[in-house]
Structure formats: C-alpha cells, structure tokens
ZADO-1210 file (C-alpha; in nm, 4 decimals, padded with zeros to 6 digits):
<atoms>
<atom x="00.4446" y="-00.4109" z="02.3035" code="UNK" pos="1"/>
<atom x="00.2683" y="-00.5241" z="01.9542" code="UNK" pos="2"/>
<atom x="00.4387" y="-00.2483" z="01.7935" code="UNK" pos="3"/>
<atom x="00.7801" y="-00.3686" z="01.9033" code="UNK" pos="4"/>
<atom x="00.7079" y="-00.7268" z="01.8218" code="UNK" pos="5"/>
<atom x="00.5644" y="-00.6121" z="01.4763" code="UNK" pos="6"/>
<atom x="00.8713" y="-00.4077" z="01.3847" code="UNK" pos="7"/>
<atom x="01.0971" y="-00.6817" z="01.5091" code="UNK" pos="8"/>
<atom x="00.9380" y="-00.9738" z="01.2553" code="UNK" pos="9"/>
<atom x="00.9126" y="-00.7027" z="00.9915" code="UNK" pos="10"/>
<atom x="01.3118" y="-00.6895" z="00.9996" code="UNK" pos="11"/>
<atom x="01.3223" y="-01.0317" z="01.0088" code="UNK" pos="12"/>
<atom x="01.1330" y="-01.1106" z="00.6591" code="UNK" pos="13"/>
<atom x="01.3154" y="-01.1248" z="00.3396" code="UNK" pos="14"/>
<atom x="01.3474" y="-00.7687" z="00.2102" code="UNK" pos="15"/>
<atom x="01.1758" y="-00.8445" z="-00.1389" code="UNK" pos="16"/>
<atom x="00.8561" y="-00.9356" z="-00.0197" code="UNK" pos="17"/>
<atom x="00.8091" y="-00.6155" z="00.1880" code="UNK" pos="18"/>
<atom x="00.5651" y="-00.3294" z="00.1089" code="UNK" pos="19"/>
<atom x="00.6077" y="00.0040" z="00.1689" code="UNK" pos="20"/>
<atom x="00.8737" y="00.0016" z="00.5009" code="UNK" pos="21"/>
<atom x="00.7676" y="00.0189" z="00.8241" code="UNK" pos="22"/>
<atom x="00.8379" y="00.4040" z="00.8694" code="UNK" pos="23"/>
<atom x="00.6408" y="00.4721" z="00.5379" code="UNK" pos="24"/>
<atom x="00.3120" y="00.2872" z="00.6363" code="UNK" pos="25"/>
<atom x="00.3091" y="00.4599" z="00.9628" code="UNK" pos="26"/>
<atom x="00.3498" y="00.7970" z="00.8216" code="UNK" pos="27"/>
<atom x="00.0827" y="00.7553" z="00.5573" code="UNK" pos="28"/>
<atom x="-00.1948" y="00.5950" z="00.8131" code="UNK" pos="29"/>
<atom x="-00.1264" y="00.8761" z="01.0395" code="UNK" pos="30"/>
<atom x="-00.1736" y="01.1186" z="00.7669" code="UNK" pos="31"/>
<atom x="-00.4710" y="00.9531" z="00.6271" code="UNK" pos="32"/>
<atom x="-00.6351" y="01.0032" z="01.0154" code="UNK" pos="33"/>
<atom x="-00.6391" y="01.3470" z="00.9789" code="UNK" pos="34"/>
<atom x="-00.7906" y="01.3811" z="00.5991" code="UNK" pos="35"/>
<atom x="-01.1175" y="01.1787" z="00.7263" code="UNK" pos="36"/>
<atom x="-01.4390" y="01.3606" z="00.8763" code="UNK" pos="37"/>
<atom x="-01.4330" y="01.4877" z="01.2117" code="UNK" pos="38"/>
<atom x="-01.6844" y="01.2090" z="01.3275" code="UNK" pos="39"/>
<atom x="-01.4918" y="00.9391" z="01.2214" code="UNK" pos="40"/>
<atom x="-01.1737" y="01.1146" z="01.2652" code="UNK" pos="41"/>
<atom x="-01.2016" y="01.1103" z="01.6630" code="UNK" pos="42"/>
<atom x="-01.2641" y="00.7951" z="01.6873" code="UNK" pos="43"/>
<atom x="-00.9316" y="00.7132" z="01.4496" code="UNK" pos="44"/>
<atom x="-00.7198" y="00.9619" z="01.6474" code="UNK" pos="45"/>
<atom x="-00.8267" y="00.8148" z="01.9871" code="UNK" pos="46"/>
<atom x="-00.6981" y="00.4446" z="01.8650" code="UNK" pos="47"/>
<atom x="-00.4239" y="00.6052" z="01.6225" code="UNK" pos="48"/>
<atom x="-00.1366" y="00.3589" z="01.7698" code="UNK" pos="49"/>
<atom x="-00.3203" y="00.0894" z="01.7498" code="UNK" pos="50"/>
<atom x="-00.4352" y="00.1293" z="01.4265" code="UNK" pos="51"/>
<atom x="-00.0772" y="00.2304" z="01.2972" code="UNK" pos="52"/>
<atom x="00.0028" y="-00.1569" z="01.4404" code="UNK" pos="53"/>
<atom x="-00.2993" y="-00.2873" z="01.2648" code="UNK" pos="54"/>
<atom x="-00.1604" y="-00.1294" z="00.9293" code="UNK" pos="55"/>
<atom x="00.1689" y="-00.3178" z="00.9728" code="UNK" pos="56"/>
<atom x="00.0080" y="-00.6674" z="01.0542" code="UNK" pos="57"/>
<atom x="-00.0112" y="-00.7758" z="00.6612" code="UNK" pos="58"/>
<atom x="00.3407" y="-00.7429" z="00.6564" code="UNK" pos="59"/>
<atom x="00.4162" y="-00.9013" z="00.9903" code="UNK" pos="60"/>
<atom x="00.1372" y="-01.1335" z="01.1804" code="UNK" pos="61"/>
<atom x="-00.0658" y="-01.2372" z="00.8423" code="UNK" pos="62"/>
<atom x="00.2592" y="-01.3179" z="00.6464" code="UNK" pos="63"/>
<atom x="00.3782" y="-01.5034" z="00.9353" code="UNK" pos="64"/>
<atom x="00.0717" y="-01.6921" z="00.9605" code="UNK" pos="65"/>
<atom x="-00.0653" y="-01.7355" z="00.5831" code="UNK" pos="66"/>
<atom x="00.2600" y="-01.7235" z="00.4000" code="UNK" pos="67"/>
<atom x="00.1890" y="-01.7198" z="00.0205" code="UNK" pos="68"/>
<atom x="-00.1669" y="-01.6794" z="00.0697" code="UNK" pos="69"/>
<atom x="-00.1189" y="-01.3480" z="00.2312" code="UNK" pos="70"/>
<atom x="00.1768" y="-01.2568" z="-00.0024" code="UNK" pos="71"/>
<atom x="-00.0843" y="-01.2682" z="-00.3430" code="UNK" pos="72"/>
<atom x="-00.2814" y="-00.9806" z="-00.1514" code="UNK" pos="73"/>
<atom x="00.0002" y="-00.6812" z="-00.1843" code="UNK" pos="74"/>
<atom x="00.0429" y="-00.7138" z="-00.5564" code="UNK" pos="75"/>
<atom x="-00.0842" y="-00.7663" z="-00.8999" code="UNK" pos="76"/>
<atom x="00.1658" y="-00.8267" z="-01.1398" code="UNK" pos="77"/>
<atom x="00.0027" y="-00.6838" z="-01.4647" code="UNK" pos="78"/>
<atom x="00.2368" y="-00.8698" z="-01.7284" code="UNK" pos="79"/>
<atom x="00.1121" y="-01.1672" z="-01.6103" code="UNK" pos="80"/>
<atom x="-00.2141" y="-01.0990" z="-01.7089" code="UNK" pos="81"/>
<atom x="-00.2103" y="-00.8631" z="-02.0051" code="UNK" pos="82"/>
<atom x="00.0535" y="-00.5973" z="-02.1716" code="UNK" pos="83"/>
<atom x="00.0362" y="-00.2041" z="-02.1543" code="UNK" pos="84"/>
<atom x="-00.1527" y="-00.0184" z="-02.1002" code="UNK" pos="85"/>
<atom x="-00.3495" y="-00.3508" z="-01.9019" code="UNK" pos="86"/>
<atom x="-00.6897" y="-00.1785" z="-01.9923" code="UNK" pos="87"/>
<atom x="-00.8374" y="-00.5207" z="-02.0716" code="UNK" pos="88"/>
<atom x="-00.8129" y="-00.6703" z="-01.7317" code="UNK" pos="89"/>
<atom x="-01.1450" y="-00.7178" z="-01.5907" code="UNK" pos="90"/>
<atom x="-01.1889" y="-00.5484" z="-01.2437" code="UNK" pos="91"/>
<atom x="-01.4415" y="-00.8090" z="-01.1640" code="UNK" pos="92"/>
<atom x="-01.2952" y="-01.0964" z="-01.0079" code="UNK" pos="93"/>
<atom x="-01.5248" y="-01.4126" z="-01.1242" code="UNK" pos="94"/>
<atom x="-01.4651" y="-01.2432" z="-01.5022" code="UNK" pos="95"/>
<atom x="-01.0693" y="-01.2269" z="-01.4271" code="UNK" pos="96"/>
<atom x="-01.0383" y="-01.5970" z="-01.2943" code="UNK" pos="97"/>
<atom x="-01.2831" y="-01.7055" z="-01.5874" code="UNK" pos="98"/>
<atom x="-01.0365" y="-01.5418" z="-01.8635" code="UNK" pos="99"/>
<atom x="-00.6720" y="-01.6429" z="-01.7165" code="UNK" pos="100"/>
<atom x="-00.7749" y="-01.9448" z="-01.4827" code="UNK" pos="101"/>
<atom x="-00.6283" y="-02.0384" z="-01.1334" code="UNK" pos="102"/>
<atom x="-00.2926" y="-02.1277" z="-01.1972" code="UNK" pos="103"/>
<atom x="-00.2211" y="-01.7639" z="-01.3999" code="UNK" pos="104"/>
<atom x="-00.4191" y="-01.5702" z="-01.1163" code="UNK" pos="105"/>
<atom x="-00.2103" y="-01.7300" z="-00.8462" code="UNK" pos="106"/>
<atom x="00.0961" y="-01.5997" z="-01.0266" code="UNK" pos="107"/>
<atom x="-00.0506" y="-01.2541" z="-01.0979" code="UNK" pos="108"/>
<atom x="-00.1656" y="-01.2254" z="-00.7118" code="UNK" pos="109"/>
<atom x="-00.4876" y="-01.0400" z="-00.6018" code="UNK" pos="110"/>
<atom x="-00.4371" y="-00.7213" z="-00.4791" code="UNK" pos="111"/>
<atom x="-00.7552" y="-00.5453" z="-00.6258" code="UNK" pos="112"/>
<atom x="-01.0274" y="-00.7884" z="-00.5186" code="UNK" pos="113"/>
<atom x="-00.8651" y="-00.8710" z="-00.1730" code="UNK" pos="114"/>
<atom x="-00.8982" y="-00.4848" z="-00.0975" code="UNK" pos="115"/>
<atom x="-01.2389" y="-00.4929" z="-00.1988" code="UNK" pos="116"/>
<atom x="-01.2918" y="-00.8107" z="00.0534" code="UNK" pos="117"/>
<atom x="-01.1132" y="-00.6126" z="00.3278" code="UNK" pos="118"/>
<atom x="-01.3379" y="-00.2983" z="00.2471" code="UNK" pos="119"/>
<atom x="-01.6432" y="-00.5098" z="00.2962" code="UNK" pos="120"/>
<atom x="-01.5232" y="-00.6401" z="00.6249" code="UNK" pos="121"/>
<atom x="-01.4905" y="-00.2993" z="00.7485" code="UNK" pos="122"/>
<atom x="-01.8359" y="-00.2101" z="00.6689" code="UNK" pos="123"/>
<atom x="-01.9558" y="-00.5096" z="00.8566" code="UNK" pos="124"/>
<atom x="-01.7661" y="-00.4001" z="01.1373" code="UNK" pos="125"/>
<atom x="-01.8771" y="-00.0744" z="01.1473" code="UNK" pos="126"/>
<atom x="-02.2289" y="-00.1661" z="01.1111" code="UNK" pos="127"/>
<atom x="-02.1745" y="-00.3833" z="01.4268" code="UNK" pos="128"/>
<atom x="-01.9641" y="-00.0919" z="01.6301" code="UNK" pos="129"/>
<atom x="-01.7194" y="-00.3603" z="01.7118" code="UNK" pos="130"/>
<atom x="-01.4232" y="-00.1509" z="01.7864" code="UNK" pos="131"/>
<atom x="-01.1488" y="-00.4146" z="01.7533" code="UNK" pos="132"/>
<atom x="-01.2699" y="-00.5564" z="01.4499" code="UNK" pos="133"/>
<atom x="-01.3009" y="-00.1815" z="01.2973" code="UNK" pos="134"/>
<atom x="-00.9288" y="-00.0898" z="01.4123" code="UNK" pos="135"/>
<atom x="-00.8144" y="-00.4554" z="01.2589" code="UNK" pos="136"/>
<atom x="-01.0115" y="-00.3900" z="00.8865" code="UNK" pos="137"/>
<atom x="-00.9216" y="-00.0319" z="00.8868" code="UNK" pos="138"/>
<atom x="-00.5533" y="-00.1200" z="00.9133" code="UNK" pos="139"/>
<atom x="-00.5500" y="-00.3966" z="00.7335" code="UNK" pos="140"/>
<atom x="-00.7304" y="-00.1847" z="00.4320" code="UNK" pos="141"/>
<atom x="-00.5068" y="00.0579" z="00.4708" code="UNK" pos="142"/>
<atom x="-00.1836" y="-00.1815" z="00.4209" code="UNK" pos="143"/>
<atom x="-00.3321" y="-00.2951" z="00.0813" code="UNK" pos="144"/>
<atom x="-00.4231" y="00.0440" z="-00.0559" code="UNK" pos="145"/>
<atom x="-00.1073" y="00.1793" z="00.0550" code="UNK" pos="146"/>
<atom x="00.0838" y="-00.0869" z="-00.1567" code="UNK" pos="147"/>
<atom x="-00.1481" y="-00.0352" z="-00.4536" code="UNK" pos="148"/>
<atom x="00.0189" y="00.3083" z="-00.4851" code="UNK" pos="149"/>
<atom x="00.4110" y="00.1696" z="-00.4989" code="UNK" pos="150"/>
<atom x="00.4636" y="00.1322" z="-00.8576" code="UNK" pos="151"/>
<atom x="00.6618" y="-00.1823" z="-00.7463" code="UNK" pos="152"/>
<atom x="00.3493" y="-00.3577" z="-00.6481" code="UNK" pos="153"/>
<atom x="00.2581" y="-00.3863" z="-01.0245" code="UNK" pos="154"/>
<atom x="00.5258" y="-00.5942" z="-01.1855" code="UNK" pos="155"/>
<atom x="00.7139" y="-00.9271" z="-01.1734" code="UNK" pos="156"/>
<atom x="01.0392" y="-00.7403" z="-01.1312" code="UNK" pos="157"/>
<atom x="00.9090" y="-00.5987" z="-00.7853" code="UNK" pos="158"/>
<atom x="01.2691" y="-00.6003" z="-00.7180" code="UNK" pos="159"/>
<atom x="01.4731" y="-00.4963" z="-01.0139" code="UNK" pos="160"/>
<atom x="01.6416" y="-00.8583" z="-01.0888" code="UNK" pos="161"/>
<atom x="01.5153" y="-00.8400" z="-01.4358" code="UNK" pos="162"/>
<atom x="01.6838" y="-00.5002" z="-01.5300" code="UNK" pos="163"/>
<atom x="02.0300" y="-00.4737" z="-01.3172" code="UNK" pos="164"/>
<atom x="01.8297" y="-00.2970" z="-01.0503" code="UNK" pos="165"/>
<atom x="01.8666" y="-00.5312" z="-00.7574" code="UNK" pos="166"/>
<atom x="01.7194" y="-00.4471" z="-00.4432" code="UNK" pos="167"/>
<atom x="01.5347" y="-00.1624" z="-00.5555" code="UNK" pos="168"/>
<atom x="01.2513" y="-00.2441" z="-00.3570" code="UNK" pos="169"/>
<atom x="01.3999" y="-00.1909" z="-00.0074" code="UNK" pos="170"/>
<atom x="01.6059" y="00.0755" z="-00.1000" code="UNK" pos="171"/>
<atom x="01.3355" y="00.3032" z="-00.2733" code="UNK" pos="172"/>
<atom x="01.0375" y="00.1948" z="-00.0048" code="UNK" pos="173"/>
<atom x="01.2387" y="00.1942" z="00.2992" code="UNK" pos="174"/>
<atom x="01.5877" y="00.2913" z="00.3007" code="UNK" pos="175"/>
<atom x="01.5417" y="00.6478" z="00.0886" code="UNK" pos="176"/>
<atom x="01.2426" y="00.7206" z="00.3015" code="UNK" pos="177"/>
<atom x="01.4030" y="00.6328" z="00.6386" code="UNK" pos="178"/>
<atom x="01.7057" y="00.8796" z="00.5519" code="UNK" pos="179"/>
<atom x="01.4822" y="01.1507" z="00.4655" code="UNK" pos="180"/>
<atom x="01.1904" y="01.1039" z="00.6965" code="UNK" pos="181"/>
<atom x="01.1449" y="01.4576" z="00.7984" code="UNK" pos="182"/>
<atom x="01.0957" y="01.5292" z="00.4014" code="UNK" pos="183"/>
<atom x="00.8675" y="01.2430" z="00.3589" code="UNK" pos="184"/>
<atom x="00.6769" y="01.2851" z="00.7370" code="UNK" pos="185"/>
<atom x="00.4842" y="01.6115" z="00.6021" code="UNK" pos="186"/>
<atom x="00.2499" y="01.4933" z="00.2952" code="UNK" pos="187"/>
<atom x="00.1258" y="01.8173" z="00.2495" code="UNK" pos="188"/>
<atom x="-00.2504" y="01.9669" z="00.3275" code="UNK" pos="189"/>
<atom x="-00.4925" y="01.7273" z="00.4618" code="UNK" pos="190"/>
<atom x="-00.8399" y="01.8650" z="00.4339" code="UNK" pos="191"/>
<atom x="-01.0855" y="01.5807" z="00.4943" code="UNK" pos="192"/>
<atom x="-01.1943" y="01.3882" z="00.2144" code="UNK" pos="193"/>
<atom x="-01.5481" y="01.4285" z="00.0393" code="UNK" pos="194"/>
<atom x="-01.8015" y="01.2425" z="00.2404" code="UNK" pos="195"/>
<atom x="-01.9424" y="00.9604" z="-00.0319" code="UNK" pos="196"/>
<atom x="-01.9693" y="00.6168" z="-00.0390" code="UNK" pos="197"/>
<atom x="-01.7036" y="00.3994" z="-00.2577" code="UNK" pos="198"/>
<atom x="-01.7681" y="00.2515" z="-00.5452" code="UNK" pos="199"/>
<atom x="-01.5939" y="-00.0001" z="-00.8254" code="UNK" pos="200"/>
<atom x="-01.3117" y="-00.0480" z="-00.5274" code="UNK" pos="201"/>
<atom x="-01.1479" y="-00.3163" z="-00.7181" code="UNK" pos="202"/>
<atom x="-01.1507" y="-00.1164" z="-01.0243" code="UNK" pos="203"/>
<atom x="-00.9898" y="00.1779" z="-00.8408" code="UNK" pos="204"/>
<atom x="-00.7044" y="-00.0268" z="-00.7080" code="UNK" pos="205"/>
<atom x="-00.6224" y="-00.2205" z="-01.0505" code="UNK" pos="206"/>
<atom x="-00.5787" y="00.1755" z="-01.1767" code="UNK" pos="207"/>
<atom x="-00.3620" y="00.2864" z="-00.9262" code="UNK" pos="208"/>
<atom x="-00.1426" y="-00.0318" z="-01.0334" code="UNK" pos="209"/>
<atom x="-00.1733" y="00.0653" z="-01.3876" code="UNK" pos="210"/>
<atom x="-00.0665" y="00.4198" z="-01.2930" code="UNK" pos="211"/>
<atom x="00.2462" y="00.2880" z="-01.1059" code="UNK" pos="212"/>
<atom x="00.3581" y="00.0787" z="-01.3756" code="UNK" pos="213"/>
<atom x="00.3873" y="00.3572" z="-01.5876" code="UNK" pos="214"/>
<atom x="00.6406" y="00.4908" z="-01.3586" code="UNK" pos="215"/>
<atom x="00.8851" y="00.2011" z="-01.3413" code="UNK" pos="216"/>
<atom x="01.0934" y="00.2829" z="-01.6537" code="UNK" pos="217"/>
<atom x="01.1716" y="00.6459" z="-01.4528" code="UNK" pos="218"/>
<atom x="01.2621" y="00.4482" z="-01.1252" code="UNK" pos="219"/>
<atom x="01.4495" y="00.2319" z="-01.2631" code="UNK" pos="220"/>
<atom x="01.6561" y="00.4820" z="-01.4723" code="UNK" pos="221"/>
<atom x="01.7153" y="00.6694" z="-01.1394" code="UNK" pos="222"/>
<atom x="01.8332" y="00.3610" z="-00.9580" code="UNK" pos="223"/>
<atom x="02.0985" y="00.3513" z="-01.2346" code="UNK" pos="224"/>
<atom x="02.2279" y="00.6799" z="-01.1865" code="UNK" pos="225"/>
<atom x="02.2210" y="00.6514" z="-00.8369" code="UNK" pos="226"/>
<atom x="02.4545" y="00.3383" z="-00.8611" code="UNK" pos="227"/>
<atom x="02.6695" y="00.5406" z="-01.0585" code="UNK" pos="228"/>
<atom x="02.7272" y="00.7741" z="-00.7681" code="UNK" pos="229"/>
<atom x="02.7578" y="00.5416" z="-00.4682" code="UNK" pos="230"/>
<atom x="02.7352" y="00.1660" z="-00.4155" code="UNK" pos="231"/>
<atom x="02.3131" y="00.0660" z="-00.3534" code="UNK" pos="232"/>
<atom x="02.2305" y="00.1548" z="00.0262" code="UNK" pos="233"/>
<atom x="02.5009" y="00.3884" z="00.0825" code="UNK" pos="234"/>
<atom x="02.4556" y="00.7533" z="00.1745" code="UNK" pos="235"/>
<atom x="02.5558" y="00.9043" z="-00.1630" code="UNK" pos="236"/>
<atom x="02.3435" y="00.6360" z="-00.3337" code="UNK" pos="237"/>
<atom x="02.0550" y="00.6930" z="-00.1113" code="UNK" pos="238"/>
<atom x="02.0940" y="01.0898" z="-00.1535" code="UNK" pos="239"/>
<atom x="02.1249" y="01.0688" z="-00.5477" code="UNK" pos="240"/>
<atom x="01.8214" y="00.8213" z="-00.5490" code="UNK" pos="241"/>
<atom x="01.6408" y="01.0844" z="-00.3326" code="UNK" pos="242"/>
<atom x="01.7068" y="01.3919" z="-00.5737" code="UNK" pos="243"/>
<atom x="01.5642" y="01.2023" z="-00.8587" code="UNK" pos="244"/>
<atom x="01.2638" y="01.0307" z="-00.6769" code="UNK" pos="245"/>
<atom x="01.2065" y="01.1806" z="-00.3790" code="UNK" pos="246"/>
<atom x="00.9225" y="01.4046" z="-00.4822" code="UNK" pos="247"/>
<atom x="00.7464" y="01.1142" z="-00.6859" code="UNK" pos="248"/>
<atom x="00.7532" y="00.8749" z="-00.3825" code="UNK" pos="249"/>
<atom x="00.6132" y="01.1692" z="-00.1744" code="UNK" pos="250"/>
<atom x="00.3362" y="01.2083" z="-00.4147" code="UNK" pos="251"/>
<atom x="00.2551" y="00.8317" z="-00.3604" code="UNK" pos="252"/>
<atom x="00.2454" y="00.8574" z="-00.0460" code="UNK" pos="253"/>
<atom x="00.0299" y="01.1499" z="-00.0347" code="UNK" pos="254"/>
<atom x="-00.2209" y="00.9811" z="-00.2723" code="UNK" pos="255"/>
<atom x="-00.2330" y="00.6882" z="-00.0685" code="UNK" pos="256"/>
<atom x="-00.3124" y="00.8821" z="00.2282" code="UNK" pos="257"/>
<atom x="-00.6132" y="01.0447" z="00.0518" code="UNK" pos="258"/>
<atom x="-00.7159" y="00.6993" z="-00.0845" code="UNK" pos="259"/>
<atom x="-00.6877" y="00.5338" z="00.2825" code="UNK" pos="260"/>
<atom x="-00.9078" y="00.8062" z="00.4214" code="UNK" pos="261"/>
<atom x="-01.1534" y="00.7869" z="00.1195" code="UNK" pos="262"/>
<atom x="-01.1845" y="00.4224" z="00.1666" code="UNK" pos="263"/>
<atom x="-01.2562" y="00.4838" z="00.5431" code="UNK" pos="264"/>
<atom x="-01.5121" y="00.7456" z="00.4950" code="UNK" pos="265"/>
<atom x="-01.6908" y="00.5477" z="00.2427" code="UNK" pos="266"/>
<atom x="-01.7146" y="00.2137" z="00.4717" code="UNK" pos="267"/>
<atom x="-01.8161" y="00.4390" z="00.7494" code="UNK" pos="268"/>
<atom x="-02.1080" y="00.5845" z="00.5224" code="UNK" pos="269"/>
<atom x="-02.2218" y="00.2524" z="00.3946" code="UNK" pos="270"/>
<atom x="-02.2270" y="00.1339" z="00.7612" code="UNK" pos="271"/>
<atom x="-02.4835" y="00.4144" z="00.8089" code="UNK" pos="272"/>
<atom x="-02.2338" y="00.6847" z="00.9841" code="UNK" pos="273"/>
<atom x="-02.2450" y="00.5071" z="01.3095" code="UNK" pos="274"/>
<atom x="-02.1547" y="00.6659" z="01.6127" code="UNK" pos="275"/>
<atom x="-01.7809" y="00.4917" z="01.7158" code="UNK" pos="276"/>
</atoms>
C-alpha cells in the first residue's frame, strides 16, 4: 500500500521538481543492495521493498510535508555560487554560509550538506540497531546520493528552459528510462564495495555535482537533435535521445548505485559493524 501511495503522490507532483524517476530510483537502490558486504546485504535484502519505498519518500512524503525546505536538499545550483569549474565552493557548510550568505544559499540549494546530515543519522540509527530508523535513513540517503549523480541537479537550468530544452528533466530522467527499462535494469557487475569508513561526505557529493555539470552541454545538444527527429516525449524522440545519451545515463545510475552502497557500508562500519 505504501508503494502505491508513493507512486500516486509522485505522479501528481509538478514534473520539473522530480529527481531520477520512480523507476530509476528503484533500479538504483535495488542494485546498490547487491553491492554491499554480505553481513549488511542480508539485512537490506530482507527489507528491500520497504527500503525502495523509503528511497522514494524525499520526492513524495517529504516534499508534500516540507515543500521548498525539502526541495533544496535535492540539488546544488552551482552557478548561483561560482563559475566553472566551481572548485572554489567550500565543502564545509559553515564556510559556505559565511561566504555566500543565507539568501544566496537558499537559492543554490544544499544537497552536499543535507546528504551528510542524513548519513550521520544513518550511523546513529545503526548504532541503536533501530530497524525502522535504519531503513528510513538508508532510503533517504540513497535518494540524495542518487540525485547528485544526475547532471540536471547541478544547475539553475534544471529543466532546460533557458536553452530551449524545455521539459528535459522528465524526458531524460524518467521517460527515456521507462521506455528502455530492460537496458537500465542491468547496471553491470556488482562486486561488493570496499569495507571502509566514508570521509568528506559533503566534498564527495559536491564533486559528483561538478562532474555532472560538465555533462550538461552534451545532454542539451542531444536533446536538440532528438527534437529534430520527433516531438518531445514521442517514441521517435525518446529513441533518438536514448541512442545519444542512454549509455551515459546508465553510467550515472551505476555510479550512483556504487556510491549508495559505499555510503551505506561506511555508515555500518562507523557504527561498529552491528549485527542487524
């Protein structure tokens, strides 16, 4: 019932605010479970369906409850804070707020620091061996890590309106993937990630966003070429976009799965490797 409710809420939300679509988030999270060490994997497998539901909550339950406060946790508009290659943006939240001020930070978003906050919440939940809280925090952490791997979460032009690519967010992150679900369901080999603690959480998320921003021009160019072949959202358009960007999108999803698993594993190790 929870999954059905989440899906309905997701479909009712305005398209441009959504992250990786419902199908993509589920694919990435399921794949990430298989990349964790055996002792953690058994626990996550046993609650995989609920974990997937929790992964969707930042786009459903939390957005409905918190509105704009939640929305900013899904992105960082790099151009609001700096200019390419954005290497001068502080990874430390206090330093960033001191440099840019509260108004500018609100416009930019807070994905790196929100992700670190949820990571710390997962460590605490694992130390307490609180199953419900672990699954909640692990699912929410997965969502934010996965969002950071989408190029469109790094820019004020997240839906292409400034460059004539209107609607690209849903077309790329949802409709193309849903049309080619079989291709995206297999993200490649899933060896367990190294069992090690994770450090510099915010800095890593910031780096994913920088890498994604560098891919935007290619993505927008591919969208324009696909529009020459078919109307946005049509089969002809989606097939053309897939031919140009399908492999890149799957690579982003695979990287997101690997990093999701790495953060889960790091939190488990930092919590003392509890028996879950």
